[in-house]
C-alpha atoms as an extended CHARMM CRD file, in Angstrom:
* protein
*
        81  EXT
         1         1  UNK       CA             41.5280000000      -72.8600000000       32.8060000000  PROA      1               0.0000000000
         2         2  UNK       CA             41.0990000000      -71.1500000000       29.3840000000  PROA      2               0.0000000000
         3         3  UNK       CA             37.3800000000      -70.4720000000       30.1070000000  PROA      3               0.0000000000
         4         4  UNK       CA             38.5830000000      -68.5770000000       33.4610000000  PROA      4               0.0000000000
         5         5  UNK       CA             41.2380000000      -66.5350000000       31.2060000000  PROA      5               0.0000000000
         6         6  UNK       CA             38.5520000000      -65.6830000000       28.6130000000  PROA      6               0.0000000000
         7         7  UNK       CA             36.0610000000      -64.5850000000       31.3480000000  PROA      7               0.0000000000
         8         8  UNK       CA             38.7090000000      -62.5790000000       33.0840000000  PROA      8               0.0000000000
         9         9  UNK       CA             39.5690000000      -60.8030000000       29.7780000000  PROA      9               0.0000000000
        10        10  UNK       CA             35.9830000000      -60.1700000000       29.1220000000  PROA      10              0.0000000000
        11        11  UNK       CA             35.1700000000      -58.2950000000       32.6430000000  PROA      11              0.0000000000
        12        12  UNK       CA             38.3040000000      -56.2300000000       32.3230000000  PROA      12              0.0000000000
        13        13  UNK       CA             37.0380000000      -55.0230000000       28.7570000000  PROA      13              0.0000000000
        14        14  UNK       CA             33.6980000000      -54.5090000000       30.1550000000  PROA      14              0.0000000000
        15        15  UNK       CA             34.9880000000      -52.4200000000       32.9900000000  PROA      15              0.0000000000
        16        16  UNK       CA             37.6540000000      -50.6590000000       30.9310000000  PROA      16              0.0000000000
        17        17  UNK       CA             34.9530000000      -49.2170000000       28.3840000000  PROA      17              0.0000000000
        18        18  UNK       CA             35.2450000000      -45.6730000000       27.6780000000  PROA      18              0.0000000000
        19        19  UNK       CA             32.0240000000      -43.7460000000       27.8070000000  PROA      19              0.0000000000
        20        20  UNK       CA             32.0830000000      -41.3280000000       24.5780000000  PROA      20              0.0000000000
        21        21  UNK       CA             29.4500000000      -39.0850000000       26.2140000000  PROA      21              0.0000000000
        22        22  UNK       CA             31.2680000000      -38.0570000000       29.1610000000  PROA      22              0.0000000000
        23        23  UNK       CA             35.1600000000      -38.8990000000       28.7070000000  PROA      23              0.0000000000
        24        24  UNK       CA             37.7340000000      -36.1400000000       28.6930000000  PROA      24              0.0000000000
        25        25  UNK       CA             40.0550000000      -35.6780000000       25.9030000000  PROA      25              0.0000000000
        26        26  UNK       CA             42.7520000000      -37.5810000000       27.5590000000  PROA      26              0.0000000000
        27        27  UNK       CA             40.4530000000      -40.6040000000       28.5880000000  PROA      27              0.0000000000
        28        28  UNK       CA             39.3880000000      -40.8250000000       24.9200000000  PROA      28              0.0000000000
        29        29  UNK       CA             43.0900000000      -40.7430000000       24.0100000000  PROA      29              0.0000000000
        30        30  UNK       CA             43.6650000000      -43.9430000000       26.0750000000  PROA      30              0.0000000000
        31        31  UNK       CA             41.5490000000      -45.9330000000       23.6570000000  PROA      31              0.0000000000
        32        32  UNK       CA             43.7130000000      -47.6850000000       20.8300000000  PROA      32              0.0000000000
        33        33  UNK       CA             42.7930000000      -46.1510000000       17.8090000000  PROA      33              0.0000000000
        34        34  UNK       CA             41.8860000000      -42.6080000000       18.9580000000  PROA      34              0.0000000000
        35        35  UNK       CA             44.3850000000      -39.9570000000       18.8740000000  PROA      35              0.0000000000
        36        36  UNK       CA             44.2620000000      -36.1850000000       19.8310000000  PROA      36              0.0000000000
        37        37  UNK       CA             42.7080000000      -35.2670000000       16.9040000000  PROA      37              0.0000000000
        38        38  UNK       CA             39.7950000000      -37.5160000000       17.0100000000  PROA      38              0.0000000000
        39        39  UNK       CA             39.7810000000      -37.0920000000       20.7820000000  PROA      39              0.0000000000
        40        40  UNK       CA             39.0210000000      -33.4940000000       20.4070000000  PROA      40              0.0000000000
        41        41  UNK       CA             36.5070000000      -34.0350000000       17.5620000000  PROA      41              0.0000000000
        42        42  UNK       CA             34.6150000000      -36.1850000000       19.8000000000  PROA      42              0.0000000000
        43        43  UNK       CA             34.2850000000      -33.8160000000       22.5760000000  PROA      43              0.0000000000
        44        44  UNK       CA             33.6750000000      -30.8660000000       20.1990000000  PROA      44              0.0000000000
        45        45  UNK       CA             30.8870000000      -33.1520000000       18.3460000000  PROA      45              0.0000000000
        46        46  UNK       CA             29.4400000000      -33.7140000000       22.2570000000  PROA      46              0.0000000000
        47        47  UNK       CA             29.1110000000      -29.8460000000       22.7740000000  PROA      47              0.0000000000
        48        48  UNK       CA             26.1100000000      -29.6010000000       20.2780000000  PROA      48              0.0000000000
        49        49  UNK       CA             24.6390000000      -32.9920000000       20.2540000000  PROA      49              0.0000000000
        50        50  UNK       CA             24.6690000000      -36.3570000000       22.2420000000  PROA      50              0.0000000000
        51        51  UNK       CA             26.0240000000      -39.6410000000       21.0570000000  PROA      51              0.0000000000
        52        52  UNK       CA             22.7190000000      -41.7360000000       21.1480000000  PROA      52              0.0000000000
        53        53  UNK       CA             24.3740000000      -44.8430000000       20.3300000000  PROA      53              0.0000000000
        54        54  UNK       CA             28.1360000000      -46.0240000000       19.7400000000  PROA      54              0.0000000000
        55        55  UNK       CA             27.6130000000      -46.3210000000       16.1050000000  PROA      55              0.0000000000
        56        56  UNK       CA             27.2900000000      -42.2790000000       15.9210000000  PROA      56              0.0000000000
        57        57  UNK       CA             30.7120000000      -42.3420000000       15.9880000000  PROA      57              0.0000000000
        58        58  UNK       CA             30.7430000000      -42.6400000000       12.3580000000  PROA      58              0.0000000000
        59        59  UNK       CA             29.4150000000      -39.0310000000       12.0730000000  PROA      59              0.0000000000
        60        60  UNK       CA             33.1270000000      -38.1480000000       13.2090000000  PROA      60              0.0000000000
        61        61  UNK       CA             35.1380000000      -37.2140000000       10.1210000000  PROA      61              0.0000000000
        62        62  UNK       CA             37.7740000000      -40.1900000000        9.5940000000  PROA      62              0.0000000000
        63        63  UNK       CA             35.8740000000      -42.6330000000       11.7600000000  PROA      63              0.0000000000
        64        64  UNK       CA             34.0980000000      -45.0830000000        9.0130000000  PROA      64              0.0000000000
        65        65  UNK       CA             32.7820000000      -48.5210000000        9.4600000000  PROA      65              0.0000000000
        66        66  UNK       CA             35.8660000000      -50.3820000000        9.6920000000  PROA      66              0.0000000000
        67        67  UNK       CA             37.3740000000      -47.9970000000       12.3550000000  PROA      67              0.0000000000
        68        68  UNK       CA             34.1320000000      -48.1170000000       14.2120000000  PROA      68              0.0000000000
        69        69  UNK       CA             34.4680000000      -51.8740000000       14.3490000000  PROA      69              0.0000000000
        70        70  UNK       CA             37.5960000000      -51.8030000000       15.8140000000  PROA      70              0.0000000000
        71        71  UNK       CA             36.8990000000      -48.8900000000       18.3160000000  PROA      71              0.0000000000
        72        72  UNK       CA             33.6430000000      -50.5080000000       19.1550000000  PROA      72              0.0000000000
        73        73  UNK       CA             34.6660000000      -53.0460000000       22.0090000000  PROA      73              0.0000000000
        74        74  UNK       CA             36.4500000000      -50.5450000000       23.8710000000  PROA      74              0.0000000000
        75        75  UNK       CA             33.7920000000      -47.7820000000       24.0820000000  PROA      75              0.0000000000
        76        76  UNK       CA             30.2590000000      -47.4160000000       25.5840000000  PROA      76              0.0000000000
        77        77  UNK       CA             27.6390000000      -44.5080000000       25.2320000000  PROA      77              0.0000000000
        78        78  UNK       CA             25.7970000000      -43.8090000000       28.3500000000  PROA      78              0.0000000000
        79        79  UNK       CA             22.2870000000      -42.5430000000       27.6720000000  PROA      79              0.0000000000
        80        80  UNK       CA             21.5680000000      -38.8270000000       26.8320000000  PROA      80              0.0000000000
        81        81  UNK       CA             20.3810000000      -36.4590000000       29.3940000000  PROA      81              0.0000000000
């Protein structure tokens, strides 16, 4: 029973991931730990470059390694076009 619950939670996390290369400000704000200012900064960053990987988030002012580790399970980065 515990295994089933863990698998179900993992599946929810997998499908609920927000794509930092395409998400709107509103969608980014749905991620725990990203407020309006950070969401706006992510979208602004995207206007001139693509997030090659999730770790590129540390290029956003205020997102360091510690914050990145908390955000990482909630996010995904689709391939750049």
